C-alpha positions as CSV (number, residue, x, y, z in Angstrom):
1,X,-15.6,-26.8,-37.8
2,X,-19.2,-25.8,-37.8
3,X,-19.8,-22.1,-37.3
4,X,-23.3,-21.1,-36.2
5,X,-25.0,-18.6,-38.5
6,X,-27.9,-18.0,-36.1
7,X,-27.8,-17.9,-32.4
8,X,-24.9,-17.1,-30.2
9,X,-21.2,-17.9,-30.9
10,X,-20.2,-21.0,-29.0
11,X,-17.1,-20.0,-27.0
12,X,-14.8,-22.2,-25.0
13,X,-12.3,-20.7,-22.6
14,X,-9.0,-22.3,-21.5
15,X,-6.0,-21.4,-19.4
16,X,-4.2,-22.1,-16.2
17,X,-5.9,-20.7,-13.1
18,X,-3.0,-18.2,-12.8
19,X,-4.2,-16.5,-16.0
20,X,-7.6,-15.9,-14.4
21,X,-9.8,-17.4,-17.1
22,X,-12.7,-17.4,-14.5
23,X,-12.6,-13.6,-14.4
24,X,-12.7,-13.3,-18.2
25,X,-15.6,-15.8,-18.2
26,X,-17.6,-13.6,-15.8
27,X,-16.8,-10.5,-17.9
28,X,-18.0,-12.2,-21.1
29,X,-21.1,-13.6,-19.5
30,X,-21.9,-10.2,-18.0
31,X,-22.1,-9.0,-21.7
32,X,-24.5,-11.7,-22.7
33,X,-22.0,-14.1,-24.3
34,X,-22.3,-17.7,-23.5
35,X,-19.1,-19.6,-22.5
36,X,-19.5,-23.3,-23.0
37,X,-18.4,-26.0,-20.6
38,X,-15.0,-27.3,-21.5
39,X,-16.3,-30.9,-21.3
40,X,-18.3,-30.9,-24.5
41,X,-17.5,-31.9,-28.1
42,X,-14.7,-29.7,-29.5
43,X,-16.4,-29.8,-32.9
44,X,-19.3,-27.8,-31.5
45,X,-17.1,-24.8,-30.5
46,X,-17.1,-21.8,-32.8
47,X,-14.1,-20.1,-31.0
48,X,-11.6,-21.1,-28.4
49,X,-10.1,-18.4,-26.2
50,X,-6.8,-19.2,-24.4
51,X,-5.9,-17.0,-21.4
52,X,-2.1,-16.8,-20.8
53,X,-0.1,-15.6,-17.8
54,X,3.5,-15.3,-19.1
55,X,4.8,-15.4,-15.5
56,X,3.4,-18.9,-15.0
57,X,4.0,-20.3,-18.5
58,X,1.4,-22.4,-20.3
59,X,0.6,-25.7,-18.7
60,X,0.6,-29.0,-20.7
61,X,-3.2,-29.5,-20.6
62,X,-3.7,-26.0,-22.2
63,X,-1.2,-26.7,-24.9
64,X,-2.9,-30.1,-25.6
65,X,-6.3,-28.4,-25.9
66,X,-4.9,-25.9,-28.4
67,X,-3.5,-28.7,-30.5
68,X,-6.8,-30.6,-30.4
69,X,-8.5,-27.7,-32.1
70,X,-6.1,-28.0,-35.0
71,X,-8.2,-30.9,-36.3
72,X,-11.3,-28.8,-36.6
73,X,-9.6,-25.5,-37.8
74,X,-11.4,-23.8,-35.0
75,X,-10.8,-20.1,-34.7
76,X,-8.6,-19.4,-31.6
77,X,-7.7,-16.2,-29.8
78,X,-4.9,-15.8,-27.2
79,X,-5.6,-13.2,-24.5
80,X,-3.0,-12.0,-22.1
81,X,-4.8,-10.7,-19.0
82,X,-3.1,-7.9,-17.1
83,X,-2.4,-9.2,-13.6
84,X,-1.6,-7.0,-10.6
85,X,2.1,-7.1,-9.7
86,X,3.0,-9.2,-12.8
87,X,6.5,-8.5,-14.0
88,X,6.0,-10.0,-17.5
89,X,3.6,-8.3,-19.9
90,X,1.7,-8.7,-23.2
91,X,4.9,-8.9,-25.3
92,X,6.1,-11.8,-23.1
93,X,2.8,-13.6,-23.4
94,X,2.9,-13.3,-27.2
95,X,6.5,-14.7,-27.3
96,X,5.5,-17.6,-25.1
97,X,2.4,-18.3,-27.2
98,X,4.4,-18.2,-30.4
99,X,6.7,-20.9,-29.0
100,X,4.0,-23.3,-27.7
101,X,0.8,-22.7,-29.7
102,X,1.3,-21.2,-33.1
103,X,2.5,-17.9,-34.6
104,X,0.3,-15.2,-33.2
105,X,-0.7,-11.9,-34.9
106,X,-1.0,-8.8,-32.8
107,X,-3.6,-6.4,-34.2
108,X,-3.1,-4.0,-31.3
109,X,-0.1,-3.1,-29.1
110,X,-0.2,-1.7,-25.6
111,X,0.6,1.9,-24.8
112,X,1.6,2.5,-21.2
113,X,0.9,5.5,-19.0
114,X,3.5,7.5,-17.1
115,X,3.2,5.0,-14.2
116,X,4.0,2.1,-16.5
117,X,0.5,0.7,-16.4
118,X,-1.3,-0.3,-19.6
119,X,-3.3,2.8,-20.6
120,X,-4.4,2.4,-24.2
121,X,-4.1,0.3,-27.3
122,X,-2.8,1.3,-30.7
123,X,-4.2,-0.4,-33.8
124,X,-1.7,-1.7,-36.3
125,X,-4.4,-1.6,-38.9
126,X,-5.0,2.1,-38.9
127,X,-2.8,3.5,-36.1
128,X,-5.8,4.8,-34.1
129,X,-5.5,4.8,-30.4
130,X,-8.1,3.4,-28.1
131,X,-8.1,5.1,-24.7
132,X,-10.3,3.4,-22.1
133,X,-12.2,6.0,-20.1
134,X,-14.7,4.6,-17.6
135,X,-14.6,1.2,-19.5
136,X,-15.4,2.7,-22.9
137,X,-12.9,2.8,-25.7
138,X,-12.5,6.4,-27.0
139,X,-10.8,6.5,-30.4
140,X,-8.3,9.2,-31.3
141,X,-5.5,9.8,-33.8
142,X,-2.0,8.5,-32.7
143,X,0.8,10.9,-32.0
144,X,3.8,11.0,-34.4
145,X,6.0,9.4,-31.8
146,X,3.6,6.5,-31.5
147,X,3.4,6.0,-35.2
148,X,7.2,6.0,-35.4
149,X,7.4,3.5,-32.5
150,X,5.1,1.0,-34.1
151,X,6.0,1.4,-37.8
152,X,7.9,-1.8,-38.1
153,X,5.3,-3.8,-36.2
154,X,2.6,-2.3,-38.5
155,X,4.4,-3.3,-41.6
156,X,4.9,-6.9,-40.3
157,X,1.2,-7.1,-39.3
158,X,-0.1,-5.9,-42.6
159,X,2.1,-8.3,-44.5
160,X,0.9,-11.2,-42.3
161,X,-2.8,-10.3,-42.9
162,X,-2.2,-9.9,-46.7
163,X,-0.4,-13.3,-46.9
164,X,-3.1,-15.1,-44.7
165,X,-6.1,-13.6,-46.5
166,X,-9.0,-11.6,-45.1
167,X,-11.0,-14.5,-43.7
168,X,-8.0,-16.3,-42.2
169,X,-9.2,-15.8,-38.6
170,X,-12.7,-17.2,-39.3
171,X,-11.0,-20.2,-41.2
172,X,-8.9,-21.0,-38.1
173,X,-5.6,-20.1,-39.8
174,X,-4.7,-16.8,-38.1
175,X,-4.5,-16.4,-34.4
176,X,-4.9,-13.0,-32.9
177,X,-3.3,-12.1,-29.5
178,X,-5.2,-9.5,-27.6
179,X,-4.1,-7.7,-24.4
180,X,-6.9,-7.6,-21.8
181,X,-7.3,-5.7,-18.6
182,X,-10.6,-6.4,-17.0
183,X,-10.3,-3.7,-14.4
184,X,-10.3,-0.8,-16.9
185,X,-11.8,-2.8,-19.8
186,X,-8.7,-2.6,-22.1
187,X,-9.2,-5.0,-25.0
188,X,-12.6,-6.4,-24.1
189,X,-14.2,-4.5,-27.1
190,X,-11.5,-5.9,-29.4
191,X,-12.1,-9.4,-28.2
192,X,-15.9,-9.0,-28.8
193,X,-15.3,-7.6,-32.3
194,X,-13.4,-10.8,-33.2
195,X,-16.2,-13.0,-31.7
196,X,-18.8,-11.0,-33.7
197,X,-17.0,-12.0,-36.9
198,X,-18.1,-15.5,-36.3
199,X,-21.8,-14.8,-36.2
């Protein structure tokens, strides 16, 4: 895999139409990122993003694309886009991706509001909470009940990161799963942070 050291990160985006990869493409392009055509040489891609809708599963062509990137050790990210009316959520998407792609790592978990809708993310690295107000992540300390709720997940995450090594994502050996909600911008900043690591 050839990672560019100057110029933009070369991104490819895959996923069944039900996972709305087109909406994510527009969001990334609106932020000045370039999403490549999926027809080019895979060796030229710095990062492949795979959009997953757990309600629809992962189609065979998307699975095949994931596997093709194994040869190049290309960094890959799985994103689960929040879809209106979807009964399955981020956790379901991660379970599905673990079965058909590779073992995912979840640097953030979703915190839901009183209405059950995704409202914030909690970092398993430092337990800070990202509330998304007007599309901007506002960081705050987590509540004791949040810390207790995610304690086991945090321990598992930290062990995975330690075992994999600090550059495992850039080396194409560690695959983050990120929850995304384009409507209120949940997770977009996290995705961009991962892409920035490849510059």
